[in-house]
N, CA, C and O atoms as CSV, one atom per row, in Angstrom:
chain,resi,resn,atom,element,x,y,z
A,1,MET,N,N,-20.467,11.469,-8.777
A,1,MET,CA,C,-20.173,10.893,-7.009
A,1,MET,C,C,-18.171,11.424,-6.621
A,1,MET,O,O,-16.983,11.257,-6.897
A,2,THR,N,N,-18.711,11.797,-6.184
A,2,THR,CA,C,-17.355,11.768,-5.315
A,2,THR,C,C,-16.489,10.189,-4.713
A,2,THR,O,O,-17.005,9.547,-3.798
A,3,LEU,N,N,-15.541,9.860,-5.179
A,3,LEU,CA,C,-14.717,9.603,-4.529
A,3,LEU,C,C,-14.015,9.588,-3.357
A,3,LEU,O,O,-13.244,10.521,-3.131
A,4,SER,N,N,-14.144,8.673,-2.551
A,4,SER,CA,C,-13.163,8.869,-1.552
A,4,SER,C,C,-10.731,8.051,-1.975
A,4,SER,O,O,-10.057,7.155,-2.485
A,5,VAL,N,N,-10.677,9.437,-1.162
A,5,VAL,CA,C,-8.548,8.568,-1.471
A,5,VAL,C,C,-8.330,8.725,-0.560
A,5,VAL,O,O,-8.485,9.752,0.101
A,6,PHE,N,N,-7.700,7.264,-0.131
A,6,PHE,CA,C,-6.302,7.054,0.905
A,6,PHE,C,C,-5.325,7.453,0.491
A,6,PHE,O,O,-5.031,6.709,-0.445
A,7,THR,N,N,-4.386,8.416,0.636
A,7,THR,CA,C,-2.913,8.198,0.789
A,7,THR,C,C,-2.035,8.145,1.249
A,7,THR,O,O,-1.927,9.048,2.078
A,8,GLY,N,N,-0.727,7.160,1.161
A,8,GLY,CA,C,0.488,7.330,2.034
A,8,GLY,C,C,1.636,6.474,1.559
A,8,GLY,O,O,1.245,5.782,0.619
A,9,THR,N,N,2.792,6.277,1.826
A,9,THR,CA,C,4.094,5.958,1.891
A,9,THR,C,C,4.260,4.933,2.427
A,9,THR,O,O,3.920,4.365,3.465
A,10,LEU,N,N,4.871,4.754,1.527
A,10,LEU,CA,C,5.365,2.580,1.387
A,10,LEU,C,C,6.883,2.918,2.146
A,10,LEU,O,O,7.663,3.398,1.324
A,11,PHE,N,N,7.424,2.789,3.402
A,11,PHE,CA,C,9.216,2.965,3.210
A,11,PHE,C,C,9.798,1.150,3.647
A,11,PHE,O,O,9.133,0.153,3.929
A,12,ILE,N,N,10.970,1.317,3.555
A,12,ILE,CA,C,11.711,-0.218,3.601
A,12,ILE,C,C,12.719,0.271,4.960
A,12,ILE,O,O,13.166,1.384,5.237
A,13,ARG,N,N,12.849,-0.903,5.581
A,13,ARG,CA,C,13.422,-1.298,6.474
A,13,ARG,C,C,14.752,-1.053,6.136
A,13,ARG,O,O,15.114,-0.029,6.716
A,14,GLU,N,N,15.654,-1.540,5.448
A,14,GLU,CA,C,16.941,-1.123,5.259
A,14,GLU,C,C,16.785,-0.189,4.762
A,14,GLU,O,O,15.779,0.417,4.393
A,15,ARG,N,N,18.433,0.102,4.693
A,15,ARG,CA,C,19.177,1.878,3.851
A,15,ARG,C,C,20.306,1.255,2.918
A,15,ARG,O,O,21.509,1.426,2.722
A,16,ILE,N,N,19.306,0.461,2.459
A,16,ILE,CA,C,19.801,0.362,0.914
A,16,ILE,C,C,19.327,0.671,-0.390
A,16,ILE,O,O,18.174,0.652,-0.821
A,17,ALA,N,N,21.086,1.144,-1.309
A,17,ALA,CA,C,20.229,1.757,-2.070
A,17,ALA,C,C,19.056,0.824,-3.356
A,17,ALA,O,O,19.458,-0.300,-3.655
A,18,ILE,N,N,17.625,1.325,-4.086
A,18,ILE,CA,C,17.022,0.253,-4.786
A,18,ILE,C,C,17.427,0.604,-6.124
A,18,ILE,O,O,16.874,1.692,-5.963
A,19,PRO,N,N,17.843,0.682,-7.196
A,19,PRO,CA,C,17.718,1.003,-8.394
A,19,PRO,C,C,16.484,1.157,-8.947
A,19,PRO,O,O,15.721,0.240,-8.645
A,20,ALA,N,N,15.804,2.395,-9.986
A,20,ALA,CA,C,14.597,2.021,-11.455
A,20,ALA,C,C,14.595,1.165,-11.609
A,20,ALA,O,O,15.650,0.533,-11.605
A,21,PRO,N,N,13.139,0.457,-11.898
A,21,PRO,CA,C,12.020,1.074,-11.953
A,21,PRO,C,C,11.984,0.311,-10.965
A,21,PRO,O,O,12.870,-0.541,-10.899
A,22,VAL,N,N,10.714,0.388,-9.638
A,22,VAL,CA,C,10.342,-0.393,-8.744
A,22,VAL,C,C,8.989,-0.128,-8.721
A,22,VAL,O,O,8.419,0.963,-8.718
A,23,VAL,N,N,8.604,-1.082,-8.707
A,23,VAL,CA,C,7.418,-1.234,-9.038
A,23,VAL,C,C,5.962,-1.189,-7.426
A,23,VAL,O,O,6.317,-1.552,-6.305
A,24,ALA,N,N,5.213,-0.941,-7.561
A,24,ALA,CA,C,4.610,-1.260,-5.538
A,24,ALA,C,C,2.891,-1.112,-6.112
A,24,ALA,O,O,2.129,-0.440,-6.807
A,25,THR,N,N,2.983,-2.142,-5.340
A,25,THR,CA,C,1.215,-2.022,-5.828
A,25,THR,C,C,0.551,-2.107,-3.988
A,25,THR,O,O,1.264,-2.174,-2.987
A,26,VAL,N,N,-0.775,-2.081,-4.018
A,26,VAL,CA,C,-1.280,-1.358,-2.883
A,26,VAL,C,C,-2.685,-1.554,-2.601
A,26,VAL,O,O,-3.614,-0.871,-3.031
A,27,LYS,N,N,-2.744,-2.568,-1.828
A,27,LYS,CA,C,-4.436,-2.899,-2.141
A,27,LYS,C,C,-4.990,-2.313,-0.261
A,27,LYS,O,O,-4.465,-2.258,0.852
A,28,LEU,N,N,-6.209,-2.019,-0.835
A,28,LEU,CA,C,-7.386,-1.083,0.761
A,28,LEU,C,C,-8.729,-2.700,0.600
A,28,LEU,O,O,-9.594,-3.186,-0.129
A,29,VAL,N,N,-7.854,-2.917,2.135
A,29,VAL,CA,C,-9.056,-3.948,2.237
A,29,VAL,C,C,-10.066,-4.207,3.255
A,29,VAL,O,O,-9.886,-3.408,4.174
A,30,SER,N,N,-10.989,-4.932,3.471
A,30,SER,CA,C,-12.042,-4.743,4.436
A,30,SER,C,C,-11.054,-5.363,5.614
A,30,SER,O,O,-9.825,-5.317,5.557
A,31,ALA,N,N,-11.936,-6.038,6.852
A,31,ALA,CA,C,-11.047,-6.865,8.040
A,31,ALA,C,C,-11.061,-8.233,7.642
A,31,ALA,O,O,-10.219,-9.107,7.851
A,32,ASP,N,N,-12.713,-8.308,6.723
A,32,ASP,CA,C,-12.380,-10.000,6.509
A,32,ASP,C,C,-11.514,-10.100,5.430
A,32,ASP,O,O,-11.449,-11.276,5.069
A,33,GLY,N,N,-10.660,-9.190,4.608
A,33,GLY,CA,C,-9.587,-9.489,3.897
A,33,GLY,C,C,-10.262,-9.268,1.833
A,33,GLY,O,O,-9.716,-9.628,0.790
A,34,GLU,N,N,-11.726,-8.472,2.104
A,34,GLU,CA,C,-11.827,-8.720,0.655
A,34,GLU,C,C,-11.564,-7.114,0.308
A,34,GLU,O,O,-12.285,-6.258,0.819
A,35,VAL,N,N,-10.676,-6.830,-0.433
A,35,VAL,CA,C,-10.230,-5.850,-1.048
A,35,VAL,C,C,-11.285,-5.146,-1.916
A,35,VAL,O,O,-11.821,-5.657,-2.900
A,36,LEU,N,N,-11.500,-4.025,-1.481
A,36,LEU,CA,C,-11.893,-2.529,-2.152
A,36,LEU,C,C,-11.331,-1.547,-3.121
A,36,LEU,O,O,-11.867,-0.677,-3.807
A,37,ALA,N,N,-10.238,-1.893,-2.994
A,37,ALA,CA,C,-9.680,-0.846,-3.960
A,37,ALA,C,C,-8.414,-1.295,-3.875
A,37,ALA,O,O,-7.978,-2.051,-3.006
A,38,ALA,N,N,-7.505,-0.570,-5.274
A,38,ALA,CA,C,-6.561,-1.272,-5.475
A,38,ALA,C,C,-6.205,-0.503,-6.848
A,38,ALA,O,O,-6.911,-0.367,-7.848
A,39,THR,N,N,-4.118,0.233,-6.444
A,39,THR,CA,C,-3.330,1.213,-7.531
A,39,THR,C,C,-1.626,0.247,-7.042
A,39,THR,O,O,-0.941,-0.037,-6.060
A,40,ALA,N,N,-1.689,0.047,-8.841
A,40,ALA,CA,C,0.233,0.127,-8.924
A,40,ALA,C,C,0.834,0.828,-9.359
A,40,ALA,O,O,0.429,1.208,-10.457
A,41,VAL,N,N,2.009,1.398,-8.900
A,41,VAL,CA,C,2.387,2.886,-8.861
A,41,VAL,C,C,4.284,2.594,-8.978
A,41,VAL,O,O,5.150,2.570,-8.104
A,42,GLU,N,N,4.345,2.401,-10.553
A,42,GLU,CA,C,6.020,3.269,-10.349
A,42,GLU,C,C,6.939,3.664,-9.840
A,42,GLU,O,O,6.637,4.815,-10.157
A,43,ALA,N,N,7.987,3.818,-9.225
A,43,ALA,CA,C,8.587,4.643,-9.182
A,43,ALA,C,C,10.290,4.449,-9.282
A,43,ALA,O,O,10.770,3.354,-9.576
A,44,ASP,N,N,11.013,5.470,-9.042
A,44,ASP,CA,C,12.006,5.464,-8.869
A,44,ASP,C,C,12.814,5.101,-8.257
A,44,ASP,O,O,13.878,4.610,-8.635
A,45,SER,N,N,12.317,5.344,-6.847
A,45,SER,CA,C,12.921,4.839,-5.780
A,45,SER,C,C,11.938,4.224,-4.186
A,45,SER,O,O,10.814,3.797,-4.450
A,46,VAL,N,N,12.153,4.210,-3.400
A,46,VAL,CA,C,11.692,4.372,-2.179
A,46,VAL,C,C,12.032,4.990,-1.273
A,46,VAL,O,O,13.253,5.147,-1.258
A,47,PRO,N,N,11.402,5.534,-0.302
A,47,PRO,CA,C,9.852,5.461,-0.366
A,47,PRO,C,C,8.987,6.081,-1.812
A,47,PRO,O,O,9.155,6.925,-2.693
A,48,VAL,N,N,8.082,5.161,-1.435
A,48,VAL,CA,C,6.665,5.290,-2.634
A,48,VAL,C,C,5.892,6.137,-2.298
A,48,VAL,O,O,6.122,6.142,-1.088
A,49,GLU,N,N,4.956,7.044,-2.486
A,49,GLU,CA,C,3.888,7.914,-2.431
A,49,GLU,C,C,3.059,6.967,-3.269
A,49,GLU,O,O,3.277,6.381,-4.330
A,50,PHE,N,N,1.633,7.034,-2.110
A,50,PHE,CA,C,0.027,6.406,-3.634
A,50,PHE,C,C,-0.558,6.693,-3.144
A,50,PHE,O,O,-0.511,7.209,-2.027
A,51,ARG,N,N,-1.873,6.311,-4.238
A,51,ARG,CA,C,-3.250,7.215,-3.669
A,51,ARG,C,C,-4.143,5.993,-4.373
A,51,ARG,O,O,-4.072,5.689,-5.563
A,52,VAL,N,N,-4.852,5.468,-3.547
A,52,VAL,CA,C,-5.826,4.332,-3.789
A,52,VAL,C,C,-6.844,5.149,-3.626
A,52,VAL,O,O,-6.826,6.005,-2.741
A,53,THR,N,N,-7.995,4.972,-4.564
A,53,THR,CA,C,-9.738,5.805,-4.229
A,53,THR,C,C,-10.642,4.670,-4.865
A,53,THR,O,O,-10.628,3.890,-5.817
A,54,VAL,N,N,-11.769,5.178,-3.338
A,54,VAL,CA,C,-12.365,4.031,-3.711
A,54,VAL,C,C,-14.355,4.682,-3.432
A,54,VAL,O,O,-14.692,5.622,-2.713
A,55,ASP,N,N,-14.832,4.221,-3.864
A,55,ASP,CA,C,-16.378,4.533,-3.761
A,55,ASP,C,C,-16.962,4.834,-2.322
A,55,ASP,O,O,-17.195,3.757,-1.773
A,56,PRO,N,N,-17.157,5.491,-1.826
A,56,PRO,CA,C,-17.492,5.903,-0.257
A,56,PRO,C,C,-19.295,4.925,0.377
A,56,PRO,O,O,-19.909,4.969,1.443
A,57,GLU,N,N,-19.548,4.159,-0.962
A,57,GLU,CA,C,-20.523,3.698,-0.610
A,57,GLU,C,C,-20.246,2.556,-0.542
A,57,GLU,O,O,-21.330,2.051,-0.250
A,58,ILE,N,N,-18.966,1.135,-0.659
A,58,ILE,CA,C,-18.774,0.721,-0.580
A,58,ILE,C,C,-17.836,0.639,0.988
A,58,ILE,O,O,-17.640,-0.278,1.785
A,59,LEU,N,N,-17.508,1.734,0.948
A,59,LEU,CA,C,-16.980,2.257,2.515
A,59,LEU,C,C,-18.081,1.892,3.842
A,59,LEU,O,O,-17.789,1.449,4.953
A,60,ASP,N,N,-19.567,2.286,3.231
A,60,ASP,CA,C,-20.052,2.486,4.110
A,60,ASP,C,C,-20.319,1.053,4.928
A,60,ASP,O,O,-21.112,1.075,5.869
A,61,THR,N,N,-19.773,0.032,4.627
A,61,THR,CA,C,-20.412,-1.407,4.953
A,61,THR,C,C,-19.228,-2.316,5.810
A,61,THR,O,O,-19.311,-3.457,6.264
A,62,HIS,N,N,-17.827,-1.102,5.848
A,62,HIS,CA,C,-16.957,-1.462,6.076
A,62,HIS,C,C,-16.184,-0.498,6.928
A,62,HIS,O,O,-15.539,0.433,6.448
A,63,LYS,N,N,-16.284,-0.784,8.345
A,63,LYS,CA,C,-15.597,-0.269,9.366
A,63,LYS,C,C,-14.357,-0.179,9.616
A,63,LYS,O,O,-13.879,0.945,9.772
A,64,HIS,N,N,-13.383,-1.548,9.736
A,64,HIS,CA,C,-12.479,-1.402,9.488
A,64,HIS,C,C,-11.417,-1.716,8.532
A,64,HIS,O,O,-11.670,-2.755,7.924
A,65,LEU,N,N,-10.416,-1.216,8.228
A,65,LEU,CA,C,-10.100,-1.339,7.051
A,65,LEU,C,C,-8.285,-1.153,7.445
A,65,LEU,O,O,-7.790,-0.329,8.214
A,66,ALA,N,N,-7.584,-2.200,6.641
A,66,ALA,CA,C,-6.740,-2.306,7.033
A,66,ALA,C,C,-6.016,-1.882,5.158
A,66,ALA,O,O,-6.721,-1.378,4.284
A,67,LEU,N,N,-4.730,-2.204,4.995
A,67,LEU,CA,C,-3.481,-1.909,3.674
A,67,LEU,C,C,-2.858,-3.449,3.320
A,67,LEU,O,O,-2.572,-4.338,4.122
A,68,TRP,N,N,-2.786,-3.453,2.348
A,68,TRP,CA,C,-1.503,-4.494,1.541
A,68,TRP,C,C,-0.901,-3.642,1.609
A,68,TRP,O,O,-1.317,-2.502,1.814
A,69,ALA,N,N,0.266,-3.982,1.451
A,69,ALA,CA,C,1.383,-3.327,0.067
A,69,ALA,C,C,2.925,-4.227,0.237
A,69,ALA,O,O,3.470,-4.636,1.262
A,70,PHE,N,N,3.261,-4.310,-0.910
A,70,PHE,CA,C,4.186,-4.563,-1.826
A,70,PHE,C,C,4.707,-4.320,-3.331
A,70,PHE,O,O,4.144,-4.188,-4.418
A,71,VAL,N,N,6.326,-4.324,-2.793
A,71,VAL,CA,C,7.388,-3.692,-3.626
A,71,VAL,C,C,7.962,-4.361,-4.278
A,71,VAL,O,O,8.295,-5.419,-3.744
A,72,ARG,N,N,8.398,-4.144,-5.761
A,72,ARG,CA,C,9.022,-5.371,-5.971
A,72,ARG,C,C,10.426,-4.250,-7.092
A,72,ARG,O,O,10.203,-3.222,-7.732
A,73,SER,N,N,11.859,-5.063,-6.910
A,73,SER,CA,C,12.199,-4.423,-7.507
A,73,SER,C,C,13.284,-4.903,-8.259
A,73,SER,O,O,12.735,-5.876,-8.775
A,74,SER,N,N,14.495,-4.913,-8.711
A,74,SER,CA,C,15.408,-5.648,-9.693
A,74,SER,C,C,16.667,-6.069,-8.152
A,74,SER,O,O,17.811,-6.520,-8.210
A,75,VAL,N,N,16.014,-5.768,-7.206
A,75,VAL,CA,C,17.272,-6.381,-5.723
A,75,VAL,C,C,16.510,-7.188,-5.052
A,75,VAL,O,O,16.937,-8.176,-4.454
A,76,GLY,N,N,15.246,-6.813,-5.098
A,76,GLY,CA,C,14.660,-7.423,-4.339
A,76,GLY,C,C,12.530,-7.297,-4.242
A,76,GLY,O,O,11.721,-6.647,-4.903
A,77,ALA,N,N,12.417,-8.036,-3.372
A,77,ALA,CA,C,10.417,-7.711,-2.730
A,77,ALA,C,C,10.734,-7.338,-1.402
A,77,ALA,O,O,11.644,-7.897,-0.789
A,78,TRP,N,N,10.059,-6.449,-0.925
A,78,TRP,CA,C,9.413,-6.340,-0.009
A,78,TRP,C,C,7.799,-5.938,0.839
A,78,TRP,O,O,7.404,-4.901,0.306
A,79,GLY,N,N,7.225,-6.194,1.455
A,79,GLY,CA,C,5.779,-6.506,2.158
A,79,GLY,C,C,5.297,-6.284,3.129
A,79,GLY,O,O,6.082,-5.964,4.021
A,80,THR,N,N,3.950,-6.323,3.455
A,80,THR,CA,C,3.428,-5.227,4.624
A,80,THR,C,C,3.128,-7.294,5.011
A,80,THR,O,O,2.518,-8.067,4.272
A,81,LEU,N,N,3.735,-7.606,6.228
A,81,LEU,CA,C,3.754,-9.448,6.616
A,81,LEU,C,C,2.536,-9.093,7.652
A,81,LEU,O,O,2.595,-9.939,8.545
A,82,GLU,N,N,1.626,-8.328,7.857
A,82,GLU,CA,C,0.446,-8.365,8.139
A,82,GLU,C,C,0.123,-6.665,7.577
A,82,GLU,O,O,0.784,-5.676,7.258
A,83,LEU,N,N,-1.213,-7.038,7.687
A,83,LEU,CA,C,-2.210,-6.011,7.194
A,83,LEU,C,C,-1.930,-4.169,7.879
A,83,LEU,O,O,-2.119,-3.874,9.059
A,84,ALA,N,N,-1.597,-3.462,7.110
A,84,ALA,CA,C,-1.503,-2.323,8.544
A,84,ALA,C,C,-2.880,-1.756,8.099
A,84,ALA,O,O,-3.435,-1.633,7.007
A,85,GLN,N,N,-3.451,-1.241,10.340
A,85,GLN,CA,C,-4.767,-0.245,9.789
A,85,GLN,C,C,-4.775,0.595,9.910
A,85,GLN,O,O,-3.924,1.200,10.562
A,86,VAL,N,N,-5.829,1.144,9.297
A,86,VAL,CA,C,-5.828,2.330,8.449
A,86,VAL,C,C,-6.478,2.938,9.654
A,86,VAL,O,O,-7.149,2.319,10.480
A,87,ASN,N,N,-6.221,4.144,9.662
A,87,ASN,CA,C,-6.347,5.153,10.937
A,87,ASN,C,C,-7.200,6.366,10.155
A,87,ASN,O,O,-6.683,7.339,10.704
A,88,GLY,N,N,-8.000,6.820,9.391
A,88,GLY,CA,C,-7.677,8.244,8.818
A,88,GLY,C,C,-7.625,8.132,7.355
A,88,GLY,O,O,-8.417,7.235,7.065
A,89,ASN,N,N,-7.206,8.492,6.533
A,89,ASN,CA,C,-7.201,8.662,4.775
A,89,ASN,C,C,-5.840,8.696,4.718
A,89,ASN,O,O,-5.537,8.735,3.525
A,90,THR,N,N,-4.528,8.703,5.644
A,90,THR,CA,C,-3.378,8.891,5.381
A,90,THR,C,C,-2.540,7.280,6.003
A,90,THR,O,O,-2.639,6.545,6.985
A,91,ALA,N,N,-1.921,7.334,5.048
A,91,ALA,CA,C,-1.304,6.239,6.332
A,91,ALA,C,C,0.828,6.673,5.822
A,91,ALA,O,O,1.392,7.609,5.256
A,92,GLU,N,N,1.151,5.740,6.269
A,92,GLU,CA,C,2.688,5.441,6.637
A,92,GLU,C,C,3.225,3.865,6.628
A,92,GLU,O,O,3.441,3.337,7.719
A,93,VAL,N,N,3.365,3.378,5.835
A,93,VAL,CA,C,3.751,2.001,6.274
A,93,VAL,C,C,4.687,1.242,5.449
A,93,VAL,O,O,4.525,0.935,4.269
A,94,VAL,N,N,5.473,1.031,6.040
A,94,VAL,CA,C,6.709,-0.153,6.654
A,94,VAL,C,C,7.169,-1.275,6.403
A,94,VAL,O,O,7.222,-2.016,7.385
A,95,LEU,N,N,7.644,-1.830,5.137
A,95,LEU,CA,C,7.631,-2.988,4.481
A,95,LEU,C,C,8.872,-3.982,4.768
A,95,LEU,O,O,10.055,-3.639,4.778
A,96,THR,N,N,8.541,-4.838,4.920
A,96,THR,CA,C,9.613,-6.217,5.468
A,96,THR,C,C,10.089,-6.731,4.519
A,96,THR,O,O,9.161,-7.246,3.894
A,97,ARG,N,N,11.159,-6.926,3.952
A,97,ARG,CA,C,12.554,-7.822,3.175
A,97,ARG,C,C,11.739,-9.276,2.946
A,97,ARG,O,O,11.877,-10.237,3.702
A,98,ILE,N,N,10.722,-9.257,1.570
A,98,ILE,CA,C,10.172,-11.051,1.870
A,98,ILE,C,C,11.731,-11.823,0.828
A,98,ILE,O,O,12.131,-11.642,-0.322
A,99,PRO,N,N,12.150,-12.593,1.857
A,99,PRO,CA,C,12.434,-13.950,1.291
A,99,PRO,C,C,12.757,-14.208,0.034
A,99,PRO,O,O,11.776,-14.372,-0.691
A,100,GLU,N,N,13.724,-14.294,-0.444
A,100,GLU,CA,C,12.799,-15.034,-2.221
A,100,GLU,C,C,13.356,-16.876,-2.221
A,100,GLU,O,O,12.998,-17.629,-3.126
């Protein structure tokens, strides 16, 4: 079975140094919010590259896809305030700081 792969990069708006480790969670979701696939990535810094794999048969029934992403570190958390629409199999997602 061949899997569909979605890749991308998570960025944050602020220009600050974020100490390692950074943990990123990315979810591929349908238009109605159903989680179709997810991954968690540990990185040394931001930006964080990610890769989400999903069964293409699942995608056949979902034409409008979006990404939800969240990054946590010892100095804070950043995430998508709104779902980021997916066009193609790659995405660059800018995250916003989430107040504690």
